[in-house]
C-alpha positions in Angstrom: 0.1 0.1 0.0 1.3 3.4 -0.8 2.4 5.9 2.0 -0.4 8.3 0.7 -3.0 5.6 1.3 -1.7 4.9 4.7 -2.0 8.4 5.7 -5.4 8.7 4.4 -6.4 5.5 6.1 -5.7 7.3 9.5 -8.1 10.0 9.0 -11.3 10.0 11.4 -14.6 10.2 9.5 -15.0 13.8 11.2 -11.7 15.0 9.6 -12.6 13.3 6.2 -16.0 15.1 6.0 -14.5 18.6 7.2 -12.0 18.3 4.4 -14.6 17.5 1.9 -16.9 20.5 2.9 -14.0 22.6 3.1 -12.6 21.8 -0.1 -16.0 22.2 -1.7 -16.3 25.8 -0.3 -12.9 27.1 -2.1 -13.7 29.5 -4.5 -13.1 28.2 -8.2 -10.8 30.9 -9.0 -8.7 30.2 -6.1 -5.0 29.1 -6.8 -2.6 28.0 -4.2 0.5 29.2 -6.4 -1.1 32.7 -6.9 -1.8 32.7 -3.1 1.8 32.0 -2.5 3.1 34.4 -4.8 1.1 37.3 -3.5 2.9 36.9 -0.4 6.3 36.0 -1.6 6.7 38.8 -4.4 6.0 41.8 -2.2 7.8 40.4 0.8 10.8 39.7 -1.2 10.4 43.4 -2.8 10.4 44.9 0.4 13.5 43.2 1.3 15.3 44.1 -1.7 14.0 47.8 -1.5 15.2 48.0 2.2 18.6 46.5 1.3 19.0 48.9 -1.5 18.6 51.9 0.9 21.2 50.5 3.4 24.8 52.3 2.8 28.1 51.3 4.3 26.7 49.4 7.4 28.5 48.7 10.6 28.9 45.5 12.0 26.6 46.7 15.0 23.9 47.5 12.6 23.9 44.3 10.6 24.1 42.2 14.0 21.1 44.1 15.0 19.0 41.6 12.8 20.1 38.8 15.6 18.0 40.3 18.6 15.2 41.4 16.1 14.8 37.8 14.9 15.0 36.4 18.6 12.3 38.8 19.5 10.3 37.9 16.6 10.4 34.2 17.6 8.9 35.0 21.1 6.3 37.2 19.4 5.4 34.1 17.1 5.1 32.0 20.0 2.8 34.3 22.0 0.6 35.1 19.2 0.2 31.3 18.4 -0.3 30.4 22.0 -2.5 33.5 23.1 -4.4 34.7 20.0 -4.6 31.7 17.8 -5.5 29.0 20.6 -7.4 31.4 22.7 -10.4 33.8 21.8 -9.3 37.3 22.6 -12.3 39.4 23.7 -10.6 42.7 23.1 -9.6 44.8 20.1 -13.5 44.8 19.5 -13.1 41.3 18.5 -10.8 41.7 15.6 -8.7 38.8 16.5 -11.6 36.3 17.0 -11.4 35.2 13.1 -7.9 34.5 13.7 -8.8 32.2 16.5 -11.8 30.7 14.6 -9.6 30.1 11.5 -6.8 28.4 13.3 -8.8 26.2 15.7 -12.0 25.3 14.3 -10.4 25.0 10.7 -6.7 24.6 10.5 -6.6 22.1 13.7 -9.8 20.4 12.1 -8.2 20.0 8.6 -5.0 18.8 10.0 -4.6 16.6 13.0 -1.8 14.2 14.1 -3.4 11.3 12.3 -3.4 13.4 8.9 -0.9 16.3 8.7 -0.5 16.7 4.8 -2.4 18.0 2.0 -2.9 16.6 -1.6 -2.8 19.7 -3.9 -1.8 23.2 -3.9 -5.4 24.4 -3.7 -5.4 23.4 -0.2 -2.8 25.9 0.7 -5.7 28.1 1.4 -5.8 26.5 4.7 -2.0 26.6 5.5 -1.1 30.1 4.5 -2.2 33.4 6.0 -4.3 35.7 3.7 -2.3 38.0 1.6 -3.4 41.1 3.6 -1.3 39.7 6.7 2.0 40.7 5.4 0.7 44.2 5.0 -0.5 44.3 8.6 2.8 43.1 9.9 4.5 45.7 7.6 2.3 48.5 8.9 3.0 47.6 12.3 6.8 47.6 11.9 6.9 51.1 10.1 6.5 53.4 13.3 9.2 51.4 15.3 11.6 51.5 12.4 11.1 55.3 11.8 12.0 55.7 15.5 14.9 53.6 15.4 16.0 55.2 12.2 15.8 58.7 13.8 17.4 57.8 17.2 20.0 55.6 15.8 20.7 55.4 12.2 18.6 55.0 9.2 20.5 51.8 8.3 19.2 50.2 11.7 15.8 51.3 10.9 15.9 49.7 7.3 17.3 46.5 8.9 14.2 46.4 11.3 12.2 47.0 8.2 13.6 44.1 6.4 13.4 41.8 9.2 9.4 41.6 9.1 8.8 40.2 5.6 12.1 38.0 6.0 10.6 36.4 9.2 7.2 36.2 7.7 8.5 34.3 4.6 10.4 32.0 6.9 7.3 31.2 8.8 5.2 30.6 5.9 7.9 28.4 4.2 8.3 26.4 7.5 4.6 26.1 8.1 4.2 24.7 4.6 7.0 22.3 5.2 5.2 21.0 8.0 2.1 19.9 5.8 3.8 18.7 2.5 3.8 15.0 1.8 6.9 13.0 3.3 10.0 13.5 1.0 13.7 13.4 1.0 14.1 17.3 1.5 11.9 17.8 4.6 13.2 14.4 6.3 16.8 15.6 5.8 17.1 19.3 5.8 18.2 20.5 9.2 16.0 22.8 11.0 13.0 22.0 8.6 13.0 18.4 9.8 12.9 19.7 13.4 9.8 21.9 13.1 8.2 19.3 11.0 8.3 16.8 14.0 7.8 19.6 16.3 4.3 20.8 14.6 3.3 17.4 13.9 2.9 16.9 17.8 1.4 20.2 18.3 -1.4 19.1 16.2 -2.4 16.4 18.7 -5.7 17.5 20.4 -4.3 16.8 23.6 -1.2 19.3 23.7 -2.3 21.9 20.9 -3.2 24.4 23.5 0.0 24.4 25.5 2.9 22.7 23.7 5.1 23.4 20.7 4.0 26.8 19.7 7.0 27.7 17.4 6.5 27.3 13.8 9.9 28.4 12.6 12.7 27.4 15.3 11.7 26.2 18.5 13.9 28.7 20.6 10.7 30.5 22.6 9.3 26.7 23.3 12.6 25.8 24.7 13.1 28.9 26.9 9.4 28.9 28.0 9.4 25.3 29.0 6.6 24.6 26.4 8.3 22.0 24.2 7.6 18.2 24.3 11.3 17.8 24.2 13.7 17.3 27.3 17.3 18.6 25.7 18.9 22.0 25.4 18.7 24.9 23.0 20.9 23.3 20.3 19.4 19.7 20.5 15.9 21.5 20.2 17.0 23.4 17.0 18.5 20.1 15.5 16.4 17.5 17.0 14.9 16.6 13.5 12.8 13.5 13.7 14.6 12.2 16.7 12.0 10.9 19.4 14.5 9.8 22.0 14.2 13.0 23.9 10.6 13.4 24.1 9.2 13.8 27.6 7.5 10.7 28.4 4.0 12.3 29.3 4.0 13.3 25.6 5.3 10.1 23.9 1.6 9.2 22.6 1.0 12.8 21.2 3.4 12.3 18.3 2.1 12.4 14.8 0.8 9.0 13.2 2.4 10.1 10.0 5.7 10.6 11.5 5.5 7.3 13.3 4.8 5.6 10.0 7.7 7.5 8.3 10.4 6.3 11.1 9.0 2.7 10.8 9.9 2.5 7.2 
């Protein structure tokens, strides 16, 4: 029996029916590749524009990228844990659709029993809407202007380019978490780590409290919300290794991953 059929056989009837209904409601004009390009093209354009404005950067300005990305990693963790898995009542209910889409749709479509999609049209349930990048960019502009004024314009542009850079990293890694098993996602460092990390997160038992990172499990390691019992470097390069999974989470690993490891 093929790997695809093995994975399909593990779906519950509830998940199967939800997927069928969700696919039926996807607009005929929708294109997964169009969706992807609507995120990547403007994102790369903003990165390129910011780089073109940087002149004779100092090492301090270049290394400013590191703390920014670490902060973004913790921000990713916080948003996933507190806005995407909890119904936020403030902001006039503006964040409730984020919770609904993530918990009631994404986590119904993908479970630890079936983490993968079959066609690019299903990217609609994986990728954020195209306007998400615009929201993140607009949120970055004020701080970038302040840093550019108080420090240097170069530092402001470094902050500005960091937002689309990290966001594209997020979307790329998340998409890799839901593709069919292949040589690249199985063997690429960091990608294979987040693939296992996210598969475990999709277990109904731990999805509200564990494995919140979608890029690098730095915040999960620091905040104690990872299902692994090892150090930071071990977390980053864990891959599919199940040796260090805490005993209480051994049963929460993705079925697809278990089948992959057994072959």
